[in-house]
C-alpha positions as a Python dict, from the first residue, in 0.01 Angstrom:
ca = {
    (1, 'M'): (0, 0, 0),
    (2, 'D'): (-366, 73, 83),
    (3, 'T'): (-545, -43, 397),
    (4, 'E'): (-721, -338, 236),
    (5, 'E'): (-397, -469, 90),
    (6, 'I'): (-236, -450, 434),
    (7, 'I'): (-531, -647, 573),
    (8, 'R'): (-488, -915, 307),
    (9, 'R'): (-121, -946, 402),
    (10, 'L'): (-174, -961, 777),
    (11, 'P'): (-50, -1288, 929),
    (12, 'K'): (-342, -1499, 1049),
    (13, 'I'): (-445, -1818, 1226),
    (14, 'E'): (-758, -2017, 1142),
    (15, 'Q'): (-915, -2208, 1431),
    (16, 'H'): (-1249, -2313, 1283),
    (17, 'V'): (-1263, -2465, 935),
    (18, 'H'): (-1429, -2792, 839),
    (19, 'I'): (-1232, -3013, 602),
    (20, 'V'): (-1533, -3142, 408),
    (21, 'G'): (-1681, -2792, 416),
    (22, 'S'): (-1366, -2677, 235),
    (23, 'T'): (-1441, -2886, -73),
    (24, 'K'): (-1432, -2653, -373),
    (25, 'P'): (-1718, -2685, -624),
    (26, 'E'): (-1469, -2779, -898),
    (27, 'T'): (-1316, -3046, -676),
    (28, 'L'): (-1656, -3182, -575),
    (29, 'L'): (-1750, -3214, -942),
    (30, 'R'): (-1426, -3404, -1013),
    (31, 'I'): (-1494, -3634, -718),
    (32, 'I'): (-1848, -3703, -841),
    (33, 'E'): (-1721, -3778, -1193),
    (34, 'D'): (-1432, -3993, -1068),
    (35, 'S'): (-1630, -4192, -813),
    (36, 'G'): (-1960, -4226, -991),
    (37, 'A'): (-2141, -4110, -677),
    (38, 'E'): (-2517, -4099, -723),
    (39, 'T'): (-2628, -3736, -706),
    (40, 'K'): (-2837, -3480, -889),
    (41, 'L'): (-2532, -3250, -899),
    (42, 'K'): (-2409, -3289, -1257),
    (43, 'T'): (-2249, -2953, -1339),
    (44, 'L'): (-2051, -2676, -1174),
    (45, 'D'): (-2356, -2450, -1191),
    (46, 'D'): (-2560, -2719, -1014),
    (47, 'I'): (-2312, -2722, -727),
    (48, 'K'): (-2280, -2344, -700),
    (49, 'G'): (-2658, -2311, -696),
    (50, 'F'): (-2678, -2587, -436),
    (51, 'F'): (-2450, -2387, -204),
    (52, 'R'): (-2724, -2136, -121),
    (53, 'Y'): (-2913, -2172, 205),
    (54, 'R'): (-3251, -2076, 345),
    (55, 'D'): (-3145, -2131, 705),
    (56, 'F'): (-2918, -2342, 925),
    (57, 'P'): (-3116, -2670, 892),
    (58, 'H'): (-3104, -2630, 513),
    (59, 'F'): (-2726, -2583, 531),
    (60, 'I'): (-2694, -2905, 735),
    (61, 'S'): (-2893, -3085, 465),
    (62, 'V'): (-2663, -2955, 191),
    (63, 'Y'): (-2354, -3047, 395),
    (64, 'S'): (-2489, -3400, 436),
    (65, 'T'): (-2533, -3432, 59),
    (66, 'V'): (-2168, -3334, 7),
    (67, 'N'): (-2073, -3603, 259),
    (68, 'D'): (-2265, -3855, 48),
    (69, 'C'): (-2042, -3774, -251),
    (70, 'I'): (-1715, -3857, -73),
    (71, 'I'): (-1715, -4233, -112),
    (72, 'D'): (-1340, -4300, -104),
    (73, 'E'): (-1088, -4213, 168),
    (74, 'K'): (-833, -4091, -85),
    (75, 'Y'): (-1032, -3776, -164),
    (76, 'Y'): (-953, -3635, 177),
    (77, 'E'): (-591, -3572, 79),
    (78, 'Q'): (-674, -3332, -204),
    (79, 'I'): (-955, -3160, -15),
    (80, 'T'): (-722, -3095, 279),
    (81, 'Y'): (-439, -2979, 56),
    (82, 'E'): (-665, -2733, -128),
    (83, 'M'): (-806, -2604, 202),
    (84, 'L'): (-453, -2522, 318),
    (85, 'E'): (-360, -2379, -24),
    (86, 'S'): (-643, -2128, 14),
    (87, 'D'): (-540, -2041, 369),
    (88, 'A'): (-175, -2002, 272),
    (89, 'G'): (-286, -1758, 0),
    (90, 'C'): (-440, -1545, 279),
    (91, 'N'): (-114, -1554, 481),
    (92, 'V'): (-257, -1797, 734),
    (93, 'K'): (35, -1954, 919),
    (94, 'H'): (-145, -2223, 1119),
    (95, 'V'): (-481, -2402, 1089),
    (96, 'E'): (-679, -2612, 1335),
    (97, 'A'): (-903, -2810, 1101),
    (98, 'I'): (-1223, -2998, 1187),
    (99, 'F'): (-1270, -3362, 1082),
    (100, 'S'): (-1618, -3514, 1126),
    (101, 'A'): (-1494, -3871, 1109),
    (102, 'N'): (-1815, -4054, 1195),
    (103, 'D'): (-2008, -3881, 916),
    (104, 'H'): (-1804, -4100, 682),
    (105, 'V'): (-1747, -4412, 890),
    (106, 'R'): (-2126, -4442, 898),
    (107, 'R'): (-2112, -4432, 518),
    (108, 'G'): (-1863, -4719, 506),
    (109, 'L'): (-1526, -4540, 500),
    (110, 'D'): (-1230, -4636, 719),
    (111, 'Y'): (-1137, -4392, 997),
    (112, 'G'): (-764, -4467, 986),
    (113, 'E'): (-738, -4439, 609),
    (114, 'M'): (-919, -4105, 612),
    (115, 'L'): (-690, -3974, 885),
    (116, 'D'): (-383, -4086, 690),
    (117, 'A'): (-512, -3911, 378),
    (118, 'I'): (-574, -3588, 570),
    (119, 'N'): (-224, -3595, 714),
    (120, 'R'): (-73, -3656, 371),
    (121, 'G'): (-251, -3342, 251),
    (122, 'I'): (-122, -3152, 554),
    (123, 'R'): (238, -3262, 494),
    (124, 'R'): (218, -3169, 125),
    (125, 'A'): (89, -2824, 211),
    (126, 'K'): (360, -2768, 472),
    (127, 'R'): (631, -2861, 222),
    (128, 'K'): (482, -2625, -37),
    (129, 'W'): (389, -2319, 172),
    (130, 'G'): (524, -2373, 524),
    (131, 'I'): (171, -2368, 667),
    (132, 'T'): (107, -2600, 964),
    (133, 'C'): (-216, -2775, 1054),
    (134, 'T'): (-350, -2985, 1340),
    (135, 'I'): (-683, -3170, 1359),
    (136, 'R'): (-980, -3170, 1593),
    (137, 'V'): (-1245, -3437, 1562),
    (138, 'D'): (-1608, -3329, 1555),
    (139, 'L'): (-1793, -3605, 1740),
    (140, 'V'): (-2122, -3479, 1585),
    (141, 'R'): (-2381, -3442, 1862),
    (142, 'N'): (-2662, -3590, 1648),
    (143, 'Y'): (-2515, -3940, 1686),
    (144, 'G'): (-2536, -3937, 2067),
    (145, 'P'): (-2288, -3978, 2356),
    (146, 'G'): (-2248, -4352, 2300),
    (147, 'S'): (-2119, -4296, 1951),
    (148, 'A'): (-1892, -4020, 2078),
    (149, 'L'): (-1733, -4254, 2334),
    (150, 'T'): (-1669, -4507, 2058),
    (151, 'Q'): (-1500, -4237, 1854),
    (152, 'L'): (-1274, -4150, 2147),
    (153, 'D'): (-1154, -4512, 2136),
    (154, 'W'): (-1061, -4458, 1770),
    (155, 'L'): (-860, -4150, 1871),
    (156, 'R'): (-691, -4335, 2156),
    (157, 'K'): (-575, -4609, 1920),
    (158, 'K'): (-485, -4379, 1631),
    (159, 'G'): (-468, -4008, 1700),
    (160, 'D'): (-200, -3887, 1460),
    (161, 'N'): (-197, -3505, 1470),
    (162, 'I'): (-532, -3487, 1653),
    (163, 'V'): (-524, -3231, 1934),
    (164, 'A'): (-890, -3164, 2025),
    (165, 'V'): (-1252, -3277, 2015),
    (166, 'D'): (-1570, -3086, 1938),
    (167, 'I'): (-1944, -3140, 1906),
    (168, 'G'): (-2090, -2990, 1590),
    (169, 'G'): (-2407, -3084, 1408),
    (170, 'S'): (-2759, -2976, 1503),
    (171, 'E'): (-2776, -2782, 1831),
    (172, 'D'): (-3156, -2785, 1837),
    (173, 'G'): (-3257, -3095, 2031),
    (174, 'F'): (-2898, -3195, 2111),
    (175, 'P'): (-2779, -2994, 2414),
    (176, 'P'): (-2423, -3026, 2547),
    (177, 'E'): (-2500, -3170, 2892),
    (178, 'P'): (-2535, -3538, 2790),
    (179, 'Y'): (-2174, -3524, 2669),
    (180, 'E'): (-2025, -3463, 3014),
    (181, 'A'): (-1871, -3812, 3045),
    (182, 'V'): (-1742, -3792, 2687),
    (183, 'Y'): (-1559, -3467, 2756),
    (184, 'K'): (-1419, -3598, 3084),
    (185, 'K'): (-1273, -3895, 2897),
    (186, 'A'): (-1136, -3664, 2624),
    (187, 'R'): (-971, -3452, 2893),
    (188, 'D'): (-817, -3767, 3042),
    (189, 'L'): (-673, -3837, 2696),
    (190, 'D'): (-506, -3492, 2706),
    (191, 'L'): (-724, -3360, 2425),
    (192, 'H'): (-831, -2996, 2409),
    (193, 'L'): (-1204, -2926, 2435),
    (194, 'V'): (-1425, -2721, 2201),
    (195, 'A'): (-1798, -2714, 2131),
    (196, 'H'): (-2012, -2558, 1862),
    (197, 'A'): (-2265, -2358, 2064),
    (198, 'G'): (-2480, -2049, 2035),
    (199, 'E'): (-2506, -2072, 1658),
    (200, 'A'): (-2850, -2230, 1609),
    (201, 'A'): (-2956, -2233, 1976),
    (202, 'G'): (-2973, -1978, 2256),
    (203, 'P'): (-2720, -1886, 2526),
    (204, 'E'): (-2823, -2191, 2730),
    (205, 'S'): (-2628, -2400, 2478),
    (206, 'V'): (-2314, -2198, 2552),
    (207, 'W'): (-2374, -2221, 2927),
    (208, 'G'): (-2392, -2600, 2898),
    (209, 'A'): (-2070, -2620, 2698),
    (210, 'V'): (-1886, -2400, 2946),
    (211, 'K'): (-2016, -2523, 3282),
    (212, 'T'): (-2078, -2891, 3208),
    (213, 'L'): (-1819, -2972, 2942),
    (214, 'G'): (-1547, -2731, 3055),
    (215, 'V'): (-1458, -2621, 2702),
    (216, 'E'): (-1162, -2398, 2622),
    (217, 'R'): (-1321, -2243, 2314),
    (218, 'I'): (-1671, -2198, 2175),
    (219, 'G'): (-1743, -2233, 1804),
    (220, 'H'): (-1963, -1944, 1683),
    (221, 'G'): (-2117, -1836, 2015),
    (222, 'V'): (-2341, -1576, 1849),
    (223, 'T'): (-2627, -1591, 2097),
    (224, 'A'): (-2396, -1554, 2397),
    (225, 'A'): (-2401, -1179, 2328),
    (226, 'S'): (-2758, -1159, 2464),
    (227, 'D'): (-2655, -1274, 2813),
    (228, 'P'): (-2429, -1032, 3008),
    (229, 'E'): (-2374, -1285, 3286),
    (230, 'L'): (-2257, -1543, 3032),
    (231, 'L'): (-2016, -1293, 2877),
    (232, 'R'): (-1866, -1234, 3222),
    (233, 'E'): (-1838, -1609, 3274),
    (234, 'L'): (-1657, -1655, 2942),
    (235, 'R'): (-1413, -1376, 3029),
    (236, 'T'): (-1352, -1510, 3381),
    (237, 'R'): (-1285, -1861, 3255),
    (238, 'G'): (-1072, -1740, 2963),
    (239, 'V'): (-1290, -1919, 2708),
    (240, 'G'): (-1221, -1797, 2353),
    (241, 'I'): (-1484, -1762, 2083),
    (242, 'E'): (-1420, -1881, 1728),
    (243, 'T'): (-1625, -1629, 1532),
    (244, 'C'): (-1733, -1710, 1176),
    (245, 'P'): (-1894, -1385, 1051),
    (246, 'V'): (-1976, -1470, 688),
    (247, 'S'): (-2099, -1817, 784),
    (248, 'N'): (-2333, -1664, 1043),
    (249, 'L'): (-2471, -1432, 778),
    (250, 'R'): (-2519, -1708, 519),
    (251, 'T'): (-2701, -1944, 759),
    (252, 'G'): (-2920, -1672, 906),
    (253, 'A'): (-2767, -1669, 1254),
    (254, 'I'): (-2743, -1291, 1196),
    (255, 'K'): (-2950, -1084, 954),
    (256, 'T'): (-2678, -837, 854),
    (257, 'M'): (-2304, -824, 910),
    (258, 'K'): (-2346, -509, 1118),
    (259, 'E'): (-2542, -718, 1371),
    (260, 'H'): (-2251, -955, 1435),
    (261, 'P'): (-2161, -955, 1806),
    (262, 'I'): (-1783, -978, 1764),
    (263, 'R'): (-1731, -623, 1893),
    (264, 'S'): (-1942, -701, 2198),
    (265, 'F'): (-1727, -1006, 2270),
    (266, 'I'): (-1407, -802, 2248),
    (267, 'K'): (-1552, -516, 2454),
    (268, 'N'): (-1636, -769, 2726),
    (269, 'G'): (-1277, -892, 2741),
    (270, 'I'): (-1326, -1217, 2549),
    (271, 'K'): (-1053, -1324, 2309),
    (272, 'V'): (-1185, -1403, 1962),
    (273, 'S'): (-1052, -1556, 1645),
    (274, 'V'): (-1196, -1499, 1297),
    (275, 'N'): (-1261, -1801, 1076),
    (276, 'S'): (-1409, -1912, 744),
    (277, 'D'): (-1595, -2225, 869),
    (278, 'D'): (-1692, -2384, 533),
    (279, 'P'): (-1532, -2138, 290),
    (280, 'P'): (-1640, -2255, -59),
    (281, 'M'): (-1989, -2329, 71),
    (282, 'F'): (-2018, -1971, 199),
    (283, 'N'): (-1823, -1808, -85),
    (284, 'T'): (-1559, -1676, 151),
    (285, 'E'): (-1199, -1718, 266),
    (286, 'M'): (-988, -1575, 547),
    (287, 'N'): (-900, -1248, 376),
    (288, 'N'): (-1267, -1185, 307),
    (289, 'E'): (-1355, -1248, 673),
    (290, 'Y'): (-1105, -983, 786),
    (291, 'L'): (-1212, -743, 511),
    (292, 'Q'): (-1580, -777, 604),
    (293, 'L'): (-1497, -675, 961),
    (294, 'H'): (-1312, -372, 825),
    (295, 'R'): (-1579, -270, 574),
    (296, 'E'): (-1896, -348, 771),
    (297, 'L'): (-1791, -305, 1133),
    (298, 'G'): (-1511, -52, 1103),
    (299, 'F'): (-1228, -268, 1238),
    (300, 'S'): (-892, -97, 1196),
    (301, 'V'): (-573, -272, 1090),
    (302, 'D'): (-451, -253, 1450),
    (303, 'E'): (-771, -417, 1577),
    (304, 'L'): (-749, -695, 1320),
    (305, 'M'): (-387, -756, 1412),
    (306, 'R'): (-493, -788, 1777),
    (307, 'I'): (-736, -1062, 1668),
    (308, 'S'): (-448, -1242, 1496),
    (309, 'L'): (-235, -1220, 1811),
    (310, 'D'): (-523, -1335, 2034),
    (311, 'S'): (-576, -1628, 1796),
    (312, 'I'): (-221, -1739, 1868),
    (313, 'E'): (-286, -1716, 2242),
    (314, 'T'): (-607, -1923, 2230),
    (315, 'S'): (-470, -2176, 1981),
    (316, 'F'): (-378, -2529, 2087),
    (317, 'L'): (-15, -2487, 1989),
    (318, 'P'): (264, -2556, 2240),
    (319, 'A'): (384, -2254, 2440),
    (320, 'K'): (718, -2232, 2259),
    (321, 'K'): (551, -2236, 1916),
    (322, 'K'): (312, -1963, 2031),
    (323, 'E'): (606, -1744, 2131),
    (324, 'E'): (777, -1802, 1796),
    (325, 'L'): (460, -1724, 1599),
    (326, 'R'): (388, -1412, 1801),
    (327, 'E'): (732, -1271, 1725),
    (328, 'K'): (700, -1363, 1359),
    (329, 'F'): (357, -1199, 1338),
    (330, 'L'): (484, -878, 1498),
    (331, 'V'): (783, -859, 1263),
    (332, 'E'): (554, -899, 961),
    (333, 'Y'): (309, -645, 1099),
    (334, 'R'): (574, -381, 1158),
    (335, 'G'): (698, -431, 805),
    (336, 'L'): (349, -389, 662),
    (337, 'V'): (268, -77, 864),
    (338, 'S'): (598, 85, 767),
    (339, 'K'): (502, 49, 400),
    (340, 'G'): (142, 163, 449),
}
């Protein structure tokens, strides 16, 4: 077995993947045809061409158009199931998926029905492949703290399988600090805390998420690498970084894969995970993320396995489940190395 095959077979955890962003072009076309959604996307080639981005704001615009096409709650079940099918094919054992509920409630869909559809997809995938999945709700910073507090009420009344909250969306013009009361309330609801930060804004965005919101993990965090004091703060607080290498390349957060700061994070004692973010939109999946680190940044199999183990540690799984997964990962790893 060659090195790249071992990497493909490594056990993995995915901490940062958007459910809508996991919509395959073929599935999106079927949804458009089934629903009669009004869009200029008429063919598979139209969609594949659409999934090319000039920069991060352009990506947000494309993502919003995909949201416009999902006009029935039922579509969430298949999208979620196919997301987990792809992850299971990369030997991902557990996923913490991101659900931007208000993107669709604002378009007239029902929060509870969407959540039920997502959980049906999760249960189907678990029965088929044994993969597990929990949900974190992206409150979407663009809609403001008032909207976020309303969404926390939704979660309080119906929070099936939801373990965390996040603020995604456009960092530019929407800093973390105004969300302090929102995150305090989420903490009071025993939810874990994450924030997209340092992807399309500077290290000040990460500082705000860490010091004001008290997050446990940062999504992306690319620009944190430019601030040595911030890196020390992340290490001291034990804040993990959910890296998304191919996504960062596609949206222009980095110019080349060799510029990705993941090695700097690790060198500074920060635990990282590796994630696909919006895989069909970025033409990637979890195996490709690991392989890119190997090919472009020289990560060894041992180093990639350490990322998998650290991803267990920084996950939002219960302590007992973490122990079980860690042992399972090590057994699989030893078996792979012995055949390599």
